KOLFI-507916 format. One record per residue (C-alpha): y, x, z; residue in three letters; residue number from 1. Coordinates in Angstrom, 2 decimals, decimal comma. Layout:
<recs>
- Y/X/Z/aa/i
- Y/X/Z/Ala/NUM
...
</recs>
This chain:
<recs>
- Y/X/Z/aa/i
- 0,00/0,00/0,00/Met/1
- 3,37/1,41/-1,02/Lys/2
- 5,98/0,91/1,67/Met/3
- 9,51/-0,03/0,70/Lys/4
- 11,34/2,60/2,72/Ile/5
- 14,50/4,17/1,28/Val/6
- 15,60/7,47/2,80/Tyr/7
- 18,56/9,81/2,75/Gly/8
- 18,76/13,47/3,80/Ile/9
- 21,83/15,56/4,58/Ala/10
- 22,26/18,97/6,14/Glu/11
- 24,91/21,59/6,82/Asp/12
- 24,78/25,16/8,10/Ile/13
- 27,64/24,39/10,48/Gly/14
- 29,20/27,45/12,07/Phe/15
- 25,96/29,42/12,32/Arg/16
- 25,33/32,57/10,22/Pro/17
- 22,13/31,12/8,74/Ser/18
- 20,31/27,81/8,27/Met/19
- 17,27/27,60/10,52/Glu/20
- 16,47/23,87/10,15/Asp/21
- 13,81/22,38/7,89/Ala/22
- 12,72/18,84/7,09/His/23
- 9,84/17,03/5,40/Ala/24
- 9,21/13,63/3,85/Ile/25
- 5,69/12,48/3,02/Cys/26
- 4,75/9,30/1,17/Glu/27
- 1,02/8,66/0,70/Arg/28
- 0,27/5,26/-0,80/Glu/29
- -3,50/5,66/-0,44/Glu/30
- -3,15/6,17/3,34/Glu/31
- -0,30/3,64/3,68/Ser/32
- 1,69/6,47/5,28/Leu/33
- 5,36/7,37/5,31/Phe/34
- 6,64/10,23/7,44/Ser/35
- 10,05/11,72/8,18/Ala/36
- 10,28/15,02/10,05/Glu/37
- 13,01/17,39/11,23/Val/38
- 12,39/20,91/12,52/Tyr/39
- 15,15/22,83/14,32/Asp/40
- 14,29/26,52/14,28/Gly/41
- 15,49/29,32/16,53/His/42
- 15,17/33,12/16,30/Ala/43
- 14,77/32,66/12,55/Gly/44
- 13,74/29,91/10,17/Ser/45
- 10,09/30,83/9,55/Met/46
- 8,58/28,62/12,26/Ala/47
- 10,56/25,58/11,08/Ala/48
- 9,52/26,03/7,45/His/49
- 5,87/26,66/8,31/Leu/50
- 5,76/23,56/10,48/Ala/51
- 7,44/21,41/7,82/Ala/52
- 4,82/22,51/5,29/Glu/53
- 1,80/22,08/7,56/Met/54
- 2,05/19,34/10,16/Leu/55
- 1,57/16,15/8,13/Thr/56
- -0,98/17,69/5,71/Pro/57
- -2,94/18,74/8,80/Glu/58
- -2,71/15,20/10,18/Leu/59
- -3,93/13,75/6,88/Leu/60
- -6,85/16,18/6,83/Ser/61
- -7,83/15,15/10,35/Leu/62
- -7,55/11,46/9,46/Met/63
- -9,80/11,90/6,43/Arg/64
- -12,40/13,65/8,58/Ser/65
- -12,50/10,56/10,81/Glu/66
- -13,39/8,20/7,97/Arg/67
- -16,87/6,81/8,27/Gly/68
- -17,05/7,32/12,02/Lys/69
- -17,65/4,37/14,28/Thr/70
- -14,72/3,26/16,45/Pro/71
- -16,56/4,62/19,49/Glu/72
- -17,03/8,06/17,92/Ala/73
- -13,66/8,35/16,19/Gly/74
- -10,32/9,52/17,51/Ser/75
- -7,13/7,49/17,73/Leu/76
- -4,39/8,41/15,27/Asp/77
- -2,12/9,43/18,14/Arg/78
- -4,77/11,89/19,31/Asp/79
- -5,05/13,25/15,77/Leu/80
- -1,28/13,70/15,68/Leu/81
- -1,50/15,69/18,91/Arg/82
- -4,20/17,86/17,34/Gln/83
- -1,97/18,38/14,28/Ala/84
- 0,91/19,57/16,49/Tyr/85
- -1,32/22,01/18,35/Leu/86
- -2,96/23,30/15,15/Ala/87
- 0,48/23,83/13,60/Thr/88
- 1,56/25,76/16,68/Asp/89
- -1,49/28,01/16,48/Arg/90
- -0,81/28,69/12,82/Tyr/91
- 2,85/29,54/13,45/Val/92
- 1,85/31,94/16,23/Val/93
- -0,82/33,52/14,01/Ser/94
- 1,80/34,40/11,41/Arg/95
- 3,21/37,03/13,80/Ala/96
- 6,67/35,54/13,90/Thr/97
- 8,74/35,48/17,07/Asp/98
- 10,61/32,40/15,89/Ser/99
- 10,02/28,91/17,18/Gly/100
- 11,10/25,40/16,35/Thr/101
- 11,78/22,05/17,92/Ala/102
- 10,18/19,15/16,06/Ala/103
- 10,65/15,41/15,78/Ala/104
- 8,39/13,32/13,58/Thr/105
- 8,14/9,65/12,69/Leu/106
- 4,93/8,51/11,01/His/107
- 4,78/4,91/9,80/Ile/108
- 1,49/3,22/8,93/Phe/109
- 2,44/-0,25/7,72/Gly/110
- 3,57/-2,07/10,85/Glu/111
- 2,48/0,69/13,21/Arg/112
- 4,37/3,90/13,98/Phe/113
- 3,97/7,16/15,88/Leu/114
- 7,14/8,92/17,06/Ala/115
- 6,60/12,39/18,52/Ala/116
- 8,55/15,47/19,50/Asn/117
- 8,67/18,85/21,15/Val/118
- 12,07/20,20/22,16/Gly/119
- 15,38/18,42/21,72/Asp/120
- 15,15/17,02/18,21/Thr/121
- 15,11/13,20/18,31/Arg/122
- 13,85/10,01/16,69/Val/123
- 16,14/7,01/17,17/Val/124
- 15,21/3,50/16,06/Met/125
- 17,64/0,70/15,28/Gly/126
- 16,86/-2,56/17,09/Thr/127
- 18,88/-5,78/16,83/Ala/128
- 22,26/-4,06/16,50/Arg/129
- 21,32/-1,54/19,19/Ala/130
- 19,61/1,86/19,17/Ala/131
- 16,52/3,06/21,05/Val/132
- 15,72/6,74/21,51/Gln/133
- 11,96/7,05/21,09/Leu/134
- 11,76/10,74/21,95/Thr/135
- 12,52/12,69/25,14/Leu/136
- 14,50/15,95/25,15/Asp/137
- 12,28/18,64/26,67/His/138
- 14,62/20,73/28,81/Lys/139
- 13,43/23,28/31,41/Pro/140
- 15,76/21,78/33,99/Gly/141
- 13,74/18,53/34,11/Leu/142
- 11,75/18,47/37,38/Pro/143
- 8,38/17,90/35,70/Glu/144
- 9,00/20,63/33,11/Glu/145
- 10,19/23,13/35,73/Arg/146
- 7,14/22,39/37,89/Ser/147
- 4,78/22,95/34,95/Arg/148
- 6,44/26,24/34,00/Ile/149
- 6,46/27,57/37,57/Glu/150
- 2,83/26,52/38,13/Ala/151
- 1,92/28,76/35,18/Leu/152
- 3,78/31,70/36,70/Gly/153
- 6,95/31,35/34,64/Gly/154
- 10,57/31,00/35,71/Arg/155
- 13,48/28,76/34,87/Val/156
- 16,63/30,85/35,03/Val/157
- 20,10/29,35/34,90/His/158
- 22,15/31,34/32,36/His/159
- 24,94/28,84/31,53/Asp/160
- 22,12/26,27/31,26/Ile/161
- 18,47/26,33/32,47/Pro/162
- 16,33/28,58/30,26/Arg/163
- 12,62/29,43/30,22/Val/164
- 12,31/33,06/31,35/Gln/165
- 16,09/33,19/31,00/Gly/166
- 15,74/32,90/27,21/Val/167
- 15,00/29,48/25,69/Leu/168
- 16,89/26,30/26,55/Ala/169
- 13,87/24,15/25,60/Met/170
- 10,59/23,83/27,48/Ser/171
- 8,51/22,77/24,46/Arg/172
- 8,42/24,05/20,89/Ala/173
- 6,13/25,15/18,08/Leu/174
- 5,81/28,93/17,95/Gly/175
- 7,68/31,12/20,45/Asp/176
- 4,62/33,31/20,98/Arg/177
- 6,45/35,60/23,43/Ser/178
- 7,07/32,64/25,76/Leu/179
- 3,51/31,29/25,86/Lys/180
- 2,14/29,57/27,89/Pro/181
- 5,39/28,48/29,53/Phe/182
- 6,78/26,94/26,34/Val/183
- 4,13/24,46/25,25/Thr/184
- 3,54/22,73/21,93/Ala/185
- 2,13/19,59/23,61/Glu/186
- 4,01/16,69/22,00/Pro/187
- 5,14/13,52/23,69/Arg/188
- 3,91/10,68/21,45/Ile/189
- 5,07/7,07/21,37/Val/190
- 2,91/4,52/19,55/Glu/191
- 4,38/1,17/18,66/Gly/192
- 4,63/-1,75/16,29/Leu/193
- 7,68/-2,39/14,14/Leu/194
- 9,40/-5,75/14,11/Gly/195
- 11,84/-7,49/11,82/Ser/196
- 14,66/-6,33/14,14/Glu/197
- 14,13/-2,69/13,07/Asn/198
- 16,71/-1,96/10,38/Asp/199
- 17,18/1,82/10,34/Phe/200
- 15,65/4,93/11,88/Ala/201
- 17,27/8,35/12,29/Val/202
- 15,52/11,69/12,77/Val/203
- 17,96/14,50/13,50/Ala/204
- 18,39/17,83/15,27/Cys/205
- 20,50/18,57/18,34/Asp/206
- 23,41/19,58/16,14/Gly/207
- 23,93/15,81/15,96/Val/208
- 22,86/14,71/19,44/Trp/209
- 24,93/17,33/21,29/Asp/210
- 28,08/15,54/20,15/Val/211
- 27,08/11,98/19,14/Leu/212
- 25,22/9,31/21,08/Thr/213
- 22,34/7,37/19,52/Pro/214
- 24,49/4,25/19,54/Gly/215
- 27,35/6,01/17,74/Lys/216
- 24,99/7,42/15,12/Val/217
- 23,39/4,03/14,49/Met/218
- 26,84/2,44/14,10/Asn/219
- 27,74/5,06/11,49/Ile/220
- 24,48/4,38/9,66/Val/221
- 24,93/0,62/9,63/Arg/222
- 28,55/0,87/8,50/Asp/223
- 27,49/3,14/5,61/Ala/224
- 24,71/0,81/4,50/Gly/225
- 22,95/3,08/2,01/Ala/226
- 20,61/5,68/3,49/Ala/227
- 21,93/8,73/1,62/Gln/228
- 25,56/7,85/2,29/Arg/229
- 24,66/7,23/5,94/Ala/230
- 23,00/10,64/6,36/Ala/231
- 26,01/12,39/4,83/Glu/232
- 28,44/10,51/7,07/Arg/233
- 26,49/11,41/10,21/Val/234
- 26,68/15,10/9,27/Val/235
- 30,42/14,87/8,63/Val/236
- 31,01/13,05/11,91/Glu/237
- 28,93/15,55/13,89/Ala/238
- 30,92/18,49/12,53/Leu/239
- 34,21/16,66/13,06/Ala/240
- 33,15/15,95/16,66/Ser/241
- 32,74/19,64/17,43/Gly/242
- 29,16/20,54/16,57/Ser/243
- 28,85/24,25/15,81/Thr/244
- 25,10/24,19/15,20/Asp/245
- 23,03/23,64/12,06/Asn/246
- 22,96/19,90/11,36/Val/247
- 20,07/18,06/9,68/Thr/248
- 19,78/14,28/9,43/Val/249
- 17,15/12,00/7,88/Val/250
- 18,02/8,30/7,69/Val/251
- 15,38/5,66/6,90/Leu/252
- 16,42/2,24/5,66/Asp/253
- 13,62/0,03/6,98/Leu/254
- 15,11/-3,34/6,07/Arg/255
- 12,92/-4,07/3,05/Gln/256
- 9,87/-2,80/4,89/His/257
- 10,36/-4,93/8,02/Thr/258
- 12,03/-8,04/6,57/Ala/259
- 8,81/-10,01/6,12/Ser/260
- 7,20/-9,02/9,42/Met/261
- 6,24/-11,96/11,59/Ile/262
- 6,88/-9,94/14,74/Arg/263
- 10,57/-9,91/15,61/Glu/264
- 10,74/-7,34/18,41/Lys/265
- 9,52/-3,77/18,29/Met/266
- 6,57/-3,34/20,65/Asp/267
- 5,77/-0,04/22,39/Ile/268
- 2,00/0,18/22,81/Leu/269
- 1,57/3,58/24,47/Ala/270
- 3,38/6,73/25,55/Val/271
- 1,10/9,77/25,64/Val/272
- 2,02/13,17/27,12/Asp/273
- -0,65/15,61/28,27/Tyr/274
- 1,72/18,45/29,16/Ala/275
- 2,35/17,48/32,76/Asn/276
- -0,95/15,84/33,64/Gln/277
</recs>
């Protein structure tokens, strides 16, 4: 089934010397899959680009391997997505790069979706003229993240802001081999069902969220109307609001996709996070 999802992508280097973000869009009619992904790299762009190339293909490979299994023997798609995150992390580390990347991904399977992240890149969903942040920023200052890091023998050091080992201002990422095991690639995954109230979705890096709220971004998107124009306007507004970081924005226009859905309200089915269990 081909899903009627229109998307727009915009990016800007900002005031950084190089562009370390990457993004990916995947449309697979045979799997009834649409995905939008943003990767915000640090210490170089290699981790972000490797992750953008690998994560969804790895998920699709895992899903195909599950075909033919009984429901009792098979794995849930959200568990396969977790495996894809962890496999991507292992691959990035194996490439002998010291870079790492935050990641935010939105995978849509018809009416069902999986929103996942590591780090501070976000997925925001439009709901009935409001905006819901589906992801959680993974910062080392959060009590549960600090406890996990310290239990592993690491430290959270406050250099202007809390940093893992005094270095990284995120507690989860893909890559960052020098900060393992304190910086984990365990994603937080939200599984839900779309409803007719869901009009737009935005996946963007912290170059946006450091200066704009989810509600402000969704208002910009709705005022723009068209997905590509909306993505470009969010980038312009982020830079005008003082962002000095790389900025990458993916906007999904879900209106045609959700218009005929019987369900009105988005329904969150599960939130899965193994990192702090």
